Structure formats: C-alpha cells, structure tokens
C-alpha positions as a Markdown table, in Angstrom:
| # | Residue | x | y | z |
|---|---|---|---|---|
| 1 | Unk | 16.5 | -25.1 | -8.5 |
| 2 | Unk | 15.2 | -23.9 | -5.2 |
| 3 | Unk | 13.8 | -20.6 | -4.3 |
| 4 | Unk | 16.3 | -18.9 | -2.0 |
| 5 | Unk | 15.5 | -16.3 | 0.7 |
| 6 | Unk | 17.4 | -13.1 | 1.3 |
| 7 | Unk | 21.1 | -13.8 | 1.6 |
| 8 | Unk | 23.1 | -12.0 | 4.2 |
| 9 | Unk | 26.5 | -13.8 | 3.9 |
| 10 | Unk | 28.2 | -16.6 | 1.9 |
| 11 | Unk | 28.6 | -18.8 | 5.0 |
| 12 | Unk | 26.0 | -21.5 | 5.6 |
| 13 | Unk | 24.2 | -20.7 | 8.9 |
| 14 | Unk | 23.4 | -23.5 | 11.4 |
| 15 | Unk | 20.3 | -25.5 | 10.6 |
| 16 | Unk | 17.1 | -24.2 | 12.3 |
| 17 | Unk | 18.8 | -21.0 | 13.3 |
| 18 | Unk | 17.2 | -17.7 | 12.6 |
| 19 | Unk | 19.5 | -16.9 | 9.7 |
| 20 | Unk | 18.9 | -20.4 | 8.2 |
| 21 | Unk | 15.1 | -19.9 | 8.4 |
| 22 | Unk | 15.3 | -16.4 | 6.9 |
| 23 | Unk | 17.5 | -17.5 | 4.0 |
| 24 | Unk | 15.5 | -20.6 | 3.2 |
| 25 | Unk | 12.0 | -19.7 | 4.3 |
| 26 | Unk | 10.6 | -19.9 | 0.7 |
| 27 | Unk | 11.9 | -23.4 | 0.3 |
| 28 | Unk | 10.5 | -24.5 | 3.7 |
| 29 | Unk | 7.1 | -23.0 | 3.0 |
| 30 | Unk | 6.9 | -24.4 | -0.5 |
| 31 | Unk | 7.6 | -27.9 | 0.9 |
| 32 | Unk | 4.8 | -27.5 | 3.4 |
| 33 | Unk | 2.5 | -26.4 | 0.5 |
| 34 | Unk | 3.6 | -29.4 | -1.6 |
| 35 | Unk | 2.5 | -31.8 | 1.1 |
| 36 | Unk | -1.1 | -30.7 | 0.5 |
| 37 | Unk | -0.7 | -31.0 | -3.3 |
| 38 | Unk | 0.8 | -34.4 | -3.1 |
| 39 | Unk | -1.7 | -35.5 | -0.5 |
| 40 | Unk | -4.5 | -35.0 | -3.1 |
| 41 | Unk | -3.1 | -38.1 | -5.0 |
| 42 | Unk | -3.2 | -40.3 | -1.9 |
| 43 | Unk | -6.6 | -41.7 | -1.2 |
| 44 | Unk | -6.4 | -41.9 | 2.6 |
| 45 | Unk | -5.5 | -38.2 | 3.1 |
| 46 | Unk | -7.0 | -36.7 | -0.1 |
| 47 | Unk | -10.2 | -35.5 | 1.7 |
| 48 | Unk | -8.2 | -33.6 | 4.3 |
| 49 | Unk | -5.8 | -32.1 | 1.7 |
| 50 | Unk | -8.7 | -31.2 | -0.6 |
| 51 | Unk | -10.3 | -29.2 | 2.3 |
| 52 | Unk | -7.2 | -26.9 | 2.2 |
| 53 | Unk | -6.7 | -26.6 | -1.5 |
| 54 | Unk | -10.3 | -26.2 | -2.9 |
| 55 | Unk | -13.1 | -23.7 | -2.3 |
| 56 | Unk | -15.9 | -25.1 | -0.2 |
| 57 | Unk | -19.4 | -24.4 | 1.0 |
| 58 | Unk | -21.2 | -24.8 | -2.3 |
| 59 | Unk | -24.9 | -23.9 | -2.0 |
| 60 | Unk | -26.0 | -24.7 | -5.6 |
| 61 | Unk | -25.4 | -28.4 | -5.2 |
| 62 | Unk | -28.2 | -28.6 | -2.7 |
| 63 | Unk | -30.7 | -27.1 | -5.2 |
| 64 | Unk | -32.1 | -29.5 | -7.8 |
| 65 | Unk | -32.0 | -28.4 | -11.4 |
| 66 | Unk | -35.3 | -27.5 | -13.0 |
| 67 | Unk | -36.2 | -29.0 | -16.3 |
| 68 | Unk | -36.3 | -26.4 | -19.2 |
| 69 | Unk | -34.3 | -23.8 | -17.3 |
| 70 | Unk | -30.6 | -23.0 | -17.8 |
| 71 | Unk | -28.1 | -24.2 | -15.2 |
| 72 | Unk | -27.3 | -21.7 | -12.5 |
| 73 | Unk | -23.7 | -20.6 | -11.9 |
| 74 | Unk | -22.1 | -22.4 | -9.1 |
| 75 | Unk | -22.4 | -20.2 | -6.0 |
| 76 | Unk | -20.7 | -20.4 | -2.6 |
| 77 | Unk | -21.3 | -19.1 | 0.9 |
| 78 | Unk | -18.7 | -18.9 | 3.7 |
| 79 | Unk | -18.0 | -21.3 | 6.5 |
| 80 | Unk | -15.3 | -22.7 | 8.8 |
| 81 | Unk | -13.6 | -24.6 | 6.0 |
| 82 | Unk | -12.5 | -21.2 | 4.5 |
| 83 | Unk | -9.9 | -21.1 | 7.3 |
| 84 | Unk | -8.2 | -24.1 | 5.8 |
| 85 | Unk | -8.2 | -22.5 | 2.3 |
| 86 | Unk | -6.9 | -19.2 | 3.7 |
| 87 | Unk | -4.0 | -21.0 | 5.5 |
| 88 | Unk | -3.0 | -22.8 | 2.3 |
| 89 | Unk | -3.1 | -19.7 | 0.1 |
| 90 | Unk | -1.3 | -17.9 | 3.0 |
| 91 | Unk | 1.6 | -20.2 | 2.2 |
| 92 | Unk | 1.3 | -19.6 | -1.5 |
| 93 | Unk | 1.5 | -15.8 | -0.9 |
| 94 | Unk | 4.8 | -16.2 | 1.1 |
| 95 | Unk | 6.3 | -18.3 | -1.8 |
| 96 | Unk | 5.1 | -15.7 | -4.4 |
| 97 | Unk | 6.5 | -12.9 | -2.3 |
| 98 | Unk | 9.9 | -14.6 | -2.3 |
| 99 | Unk | 9.8 | -15.2 | -6.1 |
| 100 | Unk | 9.0 | -11.6 | -6.9 |
| 101 | Unk | 11.6 | -10.4 | -4.4 |
| 102 | Unk | 14.5 | -12.5 | -5.7 |
| 103 | Unk | 13.9 | -12.7 | -9.4 |
| 104 | Unk | 12.5 | -9.2 | -10.1 |
| 105 | Unk | 13.1 | -6.6 | -7.3 |
| 106 | Unk | 16.5 | -7.7 | -6.2 |
| 107 | Unk | 17.9 | -7.7 | -9.7 |
| 108 | Unk | 16.5 | -4.2 | -10.4 |
| 109 | Unk | 17.7 | -2.8 | -7.1 |
| 110 | Unk | 21.3 | -4.0 | -7.6 |
| 111 | Unk | 21.4 | -2.0 | -10.8 |
| 112 | Unk | 20.0 | 1.2 | -9.1 |
| 113 | Unk | 22.5 | 1.1 | -6.2 |
| 114 | Unk | 19.9 | 2.4 | -3.7 |
| 115 | Unk | 20.6 | 3.4 | -0.1 |
| 116 | Unk | 19.2 | 1.1 | 2.7 |
| 117 | Unk | 16.1 | 3.3 | 3.4 |
| 118 | Unk | 15.3 | 3.6 | -0.3 |
| 119 | Unk | 16.0 | -0.1 | -0.8 |
| 120 | Unk | 13.4 | -1.0 | 1.8 |
| 121 | Unk | 10.8 | 1.4 | 0.3 |
| 122 | Unk | 11.6 | 0.1 | -3.2 |
| 123 | Unk | 10.9 | -3.5 | -2.1 |
| 124 | Unk | 7.7 | -2.5 | -0.3 |
| 125 | Unk | 6.3 | -0.6 | -3.3 |
| 126 | Unk | 7.3 | -3.3 | -5.7 |
| 127 | Unk | 5.5 | -6.0 | -3.7 |
| 128 | Unk | 2.4 | -3.9 | -3.1 |
| 129 | Unk | 2.2 | -2.7 | -6.7 |
| 130 | Unk | 2.0 | -6.3 | -8.0 |
| 131 | Unk | -0.8 | -7.1 | -5.4 |
| 132 | Unk | -2.8 | -4.0 | -6.1 |
| 133 | Unk | -2.7 | -4.3 | -9.9 |
| 134 | Unk | -3.7 | -8.0 | -9.7 |
| 135 | Unk | -6.5 | -7.1 | -7.2 |
| 136 | Unk | -7.8 | -4.2 | -9.3 |
| 137 | Unk | -8.0 | -6.3 | -12.5 |
| 138 | Unk | -9.5 | -9.3 | -10.7 |
| 139 | Unk | -12.0 | -7.2 | -8.7 |
| 140 | Unk | -12.9 | -5.1 | -11.8 |
| 141 | Unk | -13.6 | -8.3 | -13.7 |
| 142 | Unk | -16.0 | -9.5 | -11.0 |
| 143 | Unk | -17.7 | -6.1 | -10.8 |
| 144 | Unk | -18.2 | -6.1 | -14.6 |
| 145 | Unk | -19.5 | -9.7 | -14.8 |
| 146 | Unk | -21.9 | -9.2 | -11.9 |
| 147 | Unk | -23.0 | -5.8 | -13.3 |
| 148 | Unk | -22.5 | -3.8 | -10.1 |
| 149 | Unk | -21.1 | -0.8 | -12.0 |
| 150 | Unk | -24.2 | 0.0 | -14.1 |
| 151 | Unk | -26.7 | -1.3 | -11.6 |
| 152 | Unk | -25.6 | 0.5 | -8.4 |
| 153 | Unk | -28.7 | -0.5 | -6.5 |
| 154 | Unk | -27.6 | -4.2 | -6.6 |
| 155 | Unk | -25.1 | -3.3 | -3.9 |
| 156 | Unk | -27.9 | -3.2 | -1.3 |
| 157 | Unk | -30.8 | -5.0 | -3.0 |
| 158 | Unk | -31.6 | -8.6 | -2.1 |
| 159 | Unk | -29.5 | -8.4 | 1.1 |
| 160 | Unk | -28.1 | -10.6 | 2.6 |
| 161 | Unk | -25.6 | -11.3 | -0.2 |
| 162 | Unk | -24.4 | -14.6 | 1.2 |
| 163 | Unk | -24.0 | -16.3 | -2.2 |
| 164 | Unk | -21.0 | -15.7 | -4.4 |
| 165 | Unk | -19.7 | -17.1 | -7.6 |
| 166 | Unk | -16.3 | -18.9 | -7.4 |
| 167 | Unk | -14.1 | -16.0 | -8.5 |
| 168 | Unk | -15.9 | -13.7 | -6.1 |
| 169 | Unk | -15.3 | -15.9 | -3.1 |
| 170 | Unk | -11.8 | -16.8 | -4.2 |
| 171 | Unk | -11.0 | -13.1 | -4.4 |
| 172 | Unk | -11.8 | -12.6 | -0.7 |
| 173 | Unk | -9.8 | -15.7 | 0.3 |
| 174 | Unk | -6.7 | -14.4 | -1.5 |
| 175 | Unk | -7.2 | -11.0 | 0.1 |
| 176 | Unk | -7.4 | -12.5 | 3.6 |
| 177 | Unk | -4.3 | -14.7 | 2.9 |
| 178 | Unk | -2.3 | -11.8 | 1.5 |
| 179 | Unk | -2.8 | -9.5 | 4.5 |
| 180 | Unk | -2.1 | -12.4 | 6.9 |
| 181 | Unk | 1.2 | -13.2 | 5.1 |
| 182 | Unk | 2.4 | -9.6 | 5.8 |
| 183 | Unk | 3.0 | -10.5 | 9.5 |
| 184 | Unk | 5.7 | -13.2 | 9.0 |
| 185 | Unk | 7.2 | -11.2 | 6.1 |
| 186 | Unk | 8.3 | -8.7 | 8.7 |
| 187 | Unk | 10.6 | -11.4 | 10.1 |
| 188 | Unk | 11.6 | -13.0 | 6.8 |
| 189 | Unk | 12.5 | -9.6 | 5.2 |
| 190 | Unk | 14.4 | -8.4 | 8.3 |
| 191 | Unk | 12.2 | -5.3 | 8.6 |
| 192 | Unk | 13.7 | -2.5 | 10.7 |
| 193 | Unk | 12.1 | -1.9 | 14.1 |
| 194 | Unk | 11.1 | 1.7 | 13.2 |
| 195 | Unk | 9.3 | 0.5 | 10.1 |
| 196 | Unk | 7.3 | -2.2 | 11.8 |
| 197 | Unk | 4.5 | -0.2 | 13.4 |
| 198 | Unk | 3.4 | 1.4 | 10.1 |
| 199 | Unk | 3.4 | -1.9 | 8.2 |
| 200 | Unk | 1.6 | -3.8 | 11.0 |
| 201 | Unk | -1.0 | -1.0 | 11.2 |
| 202 | Unk | -1.5 | -1.2 | 7.4 |
| 203 | Unk | -1.8 | -5.0 | 7.3 |
| 204 | Unk | -4.2 | -5.0 | 10.3 |
| 205 | Unk | -6.5 | -2.5 | 8.7 |
| 206 | Unk | -6.6 | -4.4 | 5.5 |
| 207 | Unk | -7.3 | -7.7 | 7.3 |
| 208 | Unk | -10.0 | -6.3 | 9.6 |
| 209 | Unk | -11.9 | -4.5 | 6.8 |
| 210 | Unk | -11.8 | -7.4 | 4.3 |
| 211 | Unk | -12.8 | -9.9 | 7.0 |
| 212 | Unk | -15.7 | -7.6 | 8.2 |
| 213 | Unk | -17.0 | -7.2 | 4.6 |
| 214 | Unk | -16.8 | -10.9 | 4.0 |
| 215 | Unk | -18.4 | -12.1 | 7.3 |
| 216 | Unk | -21.1 | -9.5 | 7.5 |
| 217 | Unk | -22.2 | -10.2 | 3.9 |
| 218 | Unk | -21.3 | -6.7 | 2.7 |
| 219 | Unk | -19.2 | -8.4 | 0.0 |
| 220 | Unk | -20.6 | -6.4 | -2.9 |
| 221 | Unk | -20.0 | -2.9 | -1.6 |
| 222 | Unk | -16.7 | -4.3 | -0.1 |
| 223 | Unk | -15.2 | -5.3 | -3.4 |
| 224 | Unk | -16.2 | -2.0 | -5.0 |
| 225 | Unk | -14.5 | -0.1 | -2.1 |
| 226 | Unk | -11.4 | -2.3 | -2.3 |
| 227 | Unk | -11.0 | -1.8 | -6.1 |
| 228 | Unk | -11.3 | 2.0 | -5.6 |
| 229 | Unk | -8.7 | 2.0 | -2.8 |
| 230 | Unk | -6.3 | -0.3 | -4.5 |
| 231 | Unk | -6.4 | 1.8 | -7.7 |
| 232 | Unk | -5.3 | 4.9 | -5.9 |
| 233 | Unk | -2.6 | 2.9 | -3.9 |
| 234 | Unk | -1.3 | 1.3 | -7.1 |
| 235 | Unk | -0.8 | 4.8 | -8.7 |
| 236 | Unk | 1.1 | 6.0 | -5.6 |
| 237 | Unk | 3.5 | 3.0 | -5.5 |
| 238 | Unk | 4.0 | 3.2 | -9.3 |
| 239 | Unk | 5.0 | 6.8 | -8.9 |
| 240 | Unk | 7.4 | 5.9 | -6.1 |
| 241 | Unk | 9.0 | 3.2 | -8.2 |
| 242 | Unk | 9.4 | 5.7 | -11.1 |
| 243 | Unk | 11.0 | 8.1 | -8.6 |
| 244 | Unk | 13.6 | 5.5 | -7.7 |
| 245 | Unk | 14.3 | 4.5 | -11.4 |
| 246 | Unk | 14.0 | 8.0 | -13.0 |
| 247 | Unk | 17.0 | 10.2 | -12.0 |
| 248 | Unk | 15.6 | 13.2 | -13.8 |
| 249 | Unk | 12.4 | 13.0 | -11.7 |
| 250 | Unk | 10.2 | 14.2 | -14.7 |
| 251 | Unk | 8.1 | 11.0 | -14.7 |
| 252 | Unk | 7.8 | 10.8 | -11.0 |
| 253 | Unk | 6.4 | 14.3 | -10.7 |
| 254 | Unk | 3.7 | 13.6 | -13.2 |
| 255 | Unk | 3.0 | 10.2 | -11.4 |
| 256 | Unk | 2.7 | 11.8 | -8.0 |
| 257 | Unk | 0.5 | 14.5 | -9.3 |
| 258 | Unk | -1.9 | 12.0 | -10.9 |
| 259 | Unk | -1.8 | 9.8 | -7.7 |
| 260 | Unk | -2.6 | 12.7 | -5.5 |
| 261 | Unk | -5.7 | 13.7 | -7.6 |
| 262 | Unk | -6.9 | 10.1 | -7.7 |
| 263 | Unk | -6.3 | 9.7 | -4.0 |
| 264 | Unk | -8.6 | 12.6 | -3.1 |
| 265 | Unk | -11.3 | 11.5 | -5.6 |
| 266 | Unk | -11.2 | 8.0 | -4.3 |
| 267 | Unk | -11.7 | 9.2 | -0.7 |
| 268 | Unk | -14.8 | 11.2 | -1.8 |
| 269 | Unk | -16.1 | 8.3 | -4.0 |
| 270 | Unk | -15.7 | 5.8 | -1.1 |
| 271 | Unk | -17.7 | 8.0 | 1.3 |
| 272 | Unk | -20.5 | 8.6 | -1.3 |
| 273 | Unk | -20.7 | 4.9 | -2.1 |
| 274 | Unk | -20.8 | 3.9 | 1.6 |
| 275 | Unk | -23.5 | 6.5 | 2.4 |
| 276 | Unk | -25.6 | 5.3 | -0.5 |
| 277 | Unk | -25.3 | 1.7 | 0.6 |
| 278 | Unk | -25.5 | 1.8 | 4.4 |
| 279 | Unk | -27.5 | 5.0 | 5.1 |
| 280 | Unk | -29.9 | 5.0 | 2.2 |
| 281 | Unk | -30.1 | 1.5 | 0.5 |
| 282 | Unk | -30.0 | -1.0 | 3.4 |
| 283 | Unk | -32.1 | 1.2 | 5.6 |
| 284 | Unk | -35.0 | 1.1 | 3.1 |
| 285 | Unk | -34.7 | -2.6 | 2.6 |
| 286 | Unk | -37.6 | -4.7 | 3.6 |
| 287 | Unk | -35.4 | -7.6 | 4.9 |
| 288 | Unk | -34.2 | -6.0 | 8.1 |
| 289 | Unk | -33.2 | -7.9 | 11.2 |
| 290 | Unk | -30.4 | -9.7 | 13.0 |
| 291 | Unk | -30.2 | -13.4 | 12.1 |
| 292 | Unk | -26.8 | -15.2 | 12.2 |
| 293 | Unk | -28.2 | -18.4 | 10.6 |
| 294 | Unk | -29.3 | -16.6 | 7.4 |
| 295 | Unk | -26.4 | -14.1 | 7.5 |
| 296 | Unk | -28.7 | -11.1 | 7.9 |
| 297 | Unk | -27.0 | -8.3 | 9.8 |
| 298 | Unk | -29.2 | -5.4 | 8.5 |
| 299 | Unk | -29.9 | -3.6 | 11.7 |
| 300 | Unk | -29.3 | 0.1 | 12.5 |
| 301 | Unk | -26.4 | -0.5 | 14.8 |
| 302 | Unk | -24.5 | -2.6 | 12.2 |
| 303 | Unk | -25.2 | -0.1 | 9.4 |
| 304 | Unk | -24.0 | 2.9 | 11.5 |
| 305 | Unk | -20.9 | 1.0 | 12.7 |
| 306 | Unk | -20.0 | 0.0 | 9.1 |
| 307 | Unk | -20.6 | 3.5 | 7.7 |
| 308 | Unk | -18.6 | 5.1 | 10.6 |
| 309 | Unk | -15.7 | 2.6 | 10.1 |
| 310 | Unk | -15.5 | 3.4 | 6.4 |
| 311 | Unk | -15.7 | 7.2 | 7.0 |
| 312 | Unk | -13.2 | 7.0 | 9.8 |
| 313 | Unk | -10.7 | 5.2 | 7.5 |
| 314 | Unk | -11.2 | 7.8 | 4.7 |
| 315 | Unk | -10.7 | 10.6 | 7.2 |
| 316 | Unk | -7.6 | 9.1 | 8.7 |
| 317 | Unk | -6.1 | 8.5 | 5.2 |
| 318 | Unk | -6.9 | 12.1 | 4.2 |
| 319 | Unk | -5.4 | 13.5 | 7.4 |
| 320 | Unk | -2.2 | 11.6 | 6.8 |
| 321 | Unk | -2.2 | 12.8 | 3.2 |
| 322 | Unk | -2.6 | 16.5 | 4.3 |
| 323 | Unk | 0.0 | 16.3 | 7.1 |
| 324 | Unk | 2.5 | 14.6 | 4.8 |
| 325 | Unk | 2.2 | 17.3 | 2.2 |
| 326 | Unk | 2.3 | 20.2 | 4.7 |
| 327 | Unk | 5.4 | 18.7 | 6.3 |
| 328 | Unk | 7.0 | 18.3 | 2.9 |
| 329 | Unk | 6.2 | 21.9 | 2.0 |
| 330 | Unk | 7.8 | 23.2 | 5.2 |
| 331 | Unk | 10.9 | 21.1 | 4.5 |
| 332 | Unk | 11.1 | 22.6 | 1.0 |
| 333 | Unk | 10.8 | 26.2 | 2.2 |
| 334 | Unk | 13.4 | 25.6 | 4.9 |
| 335 | Unk | 15.8 | 24.1 | 2.3 |
| 336 | Unk | 15.2 | 27.1 | 0.0 |
| 337 | Unk | 16.0 | 29.6 | 2.8 |
| 338 | Unk | 19.2 | 27.8 | 3.7 |
| 339 | Unk | 20.3 | 27.9 | 0.1 |
| 340 | Unk | 19.5 | 31.6 | -0.3 |
| 341 | Unk | 21.6 | 32.7 | 2.7 |
| 342 | Unk | 25.0 | 31.6 | 1.3 |
| 343 | Unk | 24.1 | 33.4 | -2.0 |
| 344 | Unk | 23.4 | 36.6 | -0.1 |
| 345 | Unk | 26.7 | 36.3 | 1.8 |
| 346 | Unk | 28.5 | 35.9 | -1.5 |
| 347 | Unk | 26.8 | 38.9 | -3.0 |
| 348 | Unk | 27.7 | 41.1 | 0.1 |
| 349 | Unk | 31.3 | 39.9 | 0.0 |
| 350 | Unk | 31.7 | 40.6 | -3.7 |
| 351 | Unk | 30.1 | 44.0 | -3.2 |
| 352 | Unk | 32.5 | 44.8 | -0.4 |
| 353 | Unk | 35.4 | 43.7 | -2.5 |
| 354 | Unk | 34.4 | 46.0 | -5.3 |
| 355 | Unk | 34.1 | 49.0 | -2.9 |
| 356 | Unk | 37.6 | 48.3 | -1.5 |
| 357 | Unk | 39.0 | 48.0 | -5.0 |
| 358 | Unk | 37.4 | 51.3 | -6.0 |
| 359 | Unk | 38.8 | 53.0 | -2.9 |
| 360 | Unk | 42.3 | 51.8 | -3.8 |
| 361 | Unk | 42.0 | 53.1 | -7.3 |
| 362 | Unk | 40.9 | 56.5 | -6.1 |
| 363 | Unk | 43.8 | 56.6 | -3.6 |
| 364 | Unk | 46.2 | 55.8 | -6.3 |
| 365 | Unk | 45.2 | 58.8 | -8.3 |
| 366 | Unk | 46.0 | 61.2 | -5.4 |
| 367 | Unk | 49.6 | 62.4 | -4.4 |
| 368 | Unk | 51.5 | 60.4 | -1.7 |
| 369 | Unk | 50.8 | 62.9 | 1.0 |
| 370 | Unk | 47.1 | 63.0 | 0.3 |
| 371 | Unk | 46.9 | 59.2 | 0.2 |
| 372 | Unk | 48.5 | 59.0 | 3.7 |
| 373 | Unk | 46.1 | 61.6 | 5.0 |
| 374 | Unk | 43.0 | 59.8 | 3.6 |
| 375 | Unk | 44.1 | 56.5 | 5.0 |
| 376 | Unk | 44.6 | 58.0 | 8.5 |
| 377 | Unk | 41.2 | 59.6 | 8.4 |
| 378 | Unk | 39.5 | 56.4 | 7.3 |
| 379 | Unk | 41.2 | 54.4 | 10.1 |
| 380 | Unk | 40.0 | 57.0 | 12.6 |
| 381 | Unk | 36.4 | 56.7 | 11.4 |
| 382 | Unk | 36.5 | 52.9 | 11.6 |
| 383 | Unk | 37.9 | 52.9 | 15.1 |
| 384 | Unk | 35.3 | 55.5 | 16.1 |
| 385 | Unk | 32.5 | 53.2 | 14.8 |
| 386 | Unk | 33.9 | 50.2 | 16.6 |
| 387 | Unk | 33.9 | 52.1 | 19.9 |
C-alpha cells in the first residue's frame, strides 16, 4: 500500500501535472530513496549509494590502536560527503512528513471539524511537535552521554571540537535535512501565500544557525542551545494542539501559561550560555587563531559575530513574544468593551420602561380631568426640550 499525498479530489489528475505530483509526492520521493537502498546490494554502484546512506569522514580509523588501552569510540569530522547524506535524509524527512500527515494528523483533524486557518495551524504544530520532541530526547541523550551538563567548561575547552561520535554527527545531519525539507513542503502541502513568509523565515533561521554551529565547530554549545530552544517550542505547540482538541480550554490555558514561562527562561538561559562560551570561555583559550585546515575559528571577530547572532535571535524572539501578547490583550479589552455596551443599552431601556410604567400607574390613580391635564403638561415639556 503506497503512501498517498494530500487528496484534493476523487479524479485522477494528468501524469506529471502539479496536482499529480502533490498527491503522489511521498510515493515519488520514497521510490528515489529506495534506489539508493537497493543500490547497496549491487556491487557496481554500491560505493556511490553507500556515500549517500552512511555517515562518513571517520577520523579514528586513521589512528592505530595502542596495546593495553581500551578502544576509543568511533569519531567523525565533517566534509563534502555530508552533503550526500543530507540529501538522502532530506528525502526520508519528506516521506516521514507525509506518513505523519496522512496516518495521524489528517485522521484527528477530520474528527475535530476545524476551519481552514485552524486546520493549517494544527498540521504545522503537529509536525513540529514530533520533530521537537525527537530532537530534545536525542540531543538530551548526547548531552548526557558526553557529560556537557555537569561539566559546563567542556563547551569551550579543547576547542576546536571537530571530532564527534556517531549519534552526535548524525543529529546535525538530520537537523540540516529537516530544515531543508521545509521548503518543498510549502509546495506539497499547498501552503497559503500569506503563510509562506513566516514559514520560510523560520526554516531559514533554523538551517543557517544549525549549519553555522556545525561548520564552525561550535557543535557542543550548538546542541545545548538547540535542545533549550526546542524544549520551549515543543511546549508551545503542545499547548496549541490542546487548544484545538480541548473545547473547554482549561488544559490549553495551563499549557500556554507553562510555555510562556519556559519561553522567557530559555531566552535568558541561551544568552547566559552564549556569553559564557563565546565571551568568557573561548576568549581565555590558549588555542586561538584562524586555521581552516584544522577547523579552528577561535578569533575575536568570529566569537563576537557568533555571540551577536545568538543574542539577536533571542531578542527578536522575545520582541515577537511581547508584541503578540500586547496585541492579544488589546483585542481582549476591545472585545470586552463591545460586549459591555449592549448590556448598558439593555439596562437603560429596561429602566426607561419601568419609569413609563410607573407614570401610567400614577396617572390611573388620578381623575380623568387631571390625567388629561398631566399628559398635556408632559407633552409640552418634552416639546420644549426638543426645541
């Protein structure tokens, strides 16, 4: 059974048309990925296919094992072959995106009967939540195994950090592949034109920052910052999904409250961690200089540029956070004032009705001549006021 794309109609579109590619993009991409997998079993093309599927640039194979010492963990550096691995796992990300969309998110959204705008946000949050949770668990495992949490000085000691264990390097390859796959998904998911700038901006920021941390050998501090950022984003998207599912909005309010607190703490923690690494730790390192061959980029210009980039991103995210909540508060106050006005009109109308009824009761108690006299006097006063 093939993986189908998003269906727009029951009719079969023409082959190689835009609608055909959108509906069957997951099958097309999975066939391309299978070519590399099957190619591993063919001796002639297996070296080429292996270059796309496996992780390369192993540096421990060049070191001879020393007698009496335990074997070192296999470590890798980066190189041009990583582009091939990123391309292959870019295809895998597209297929995984389609599987999650069709077999999880589409089935849930059909039961919720969401509007078009909410449906788009639901799909976006669902996809990002899966990616963020996976990245936090994966990155947290690497941080724990490499002991970066308890030994904070290891983030800048022994720089350049151009050697990584397999799971460490594979984490960065998947990160690059995921943010790259966000661009064709705008076409495959038929994203609205007004939603494209925000999604392109978000994917570009993720791609640029991950690539910079990977290529400049700031991979240790990079993975810590990514885990912090992804944890706060995962809470936000989880709260938004609860908002779509929970009609009473009790769970979503608690989720948004927790996400907002964690968001502010993560912004502060990211700035502190960046200042410790780039301003304090690397500046005091003995191994300073600019050498592309050894992967050493520990110069003042690079450190200031990296610190400024991280601080700028945190400030930009915080600015968007503050402006969003201020705008939301203004909308809530405007909605409250509009709901209060009809209530005040109702109160004044009921009060006027009671006064008229009271006057009629008082007039009924008087004789007929006095009633006519009182009515004529009242009409004169009303006409005088109108003049």
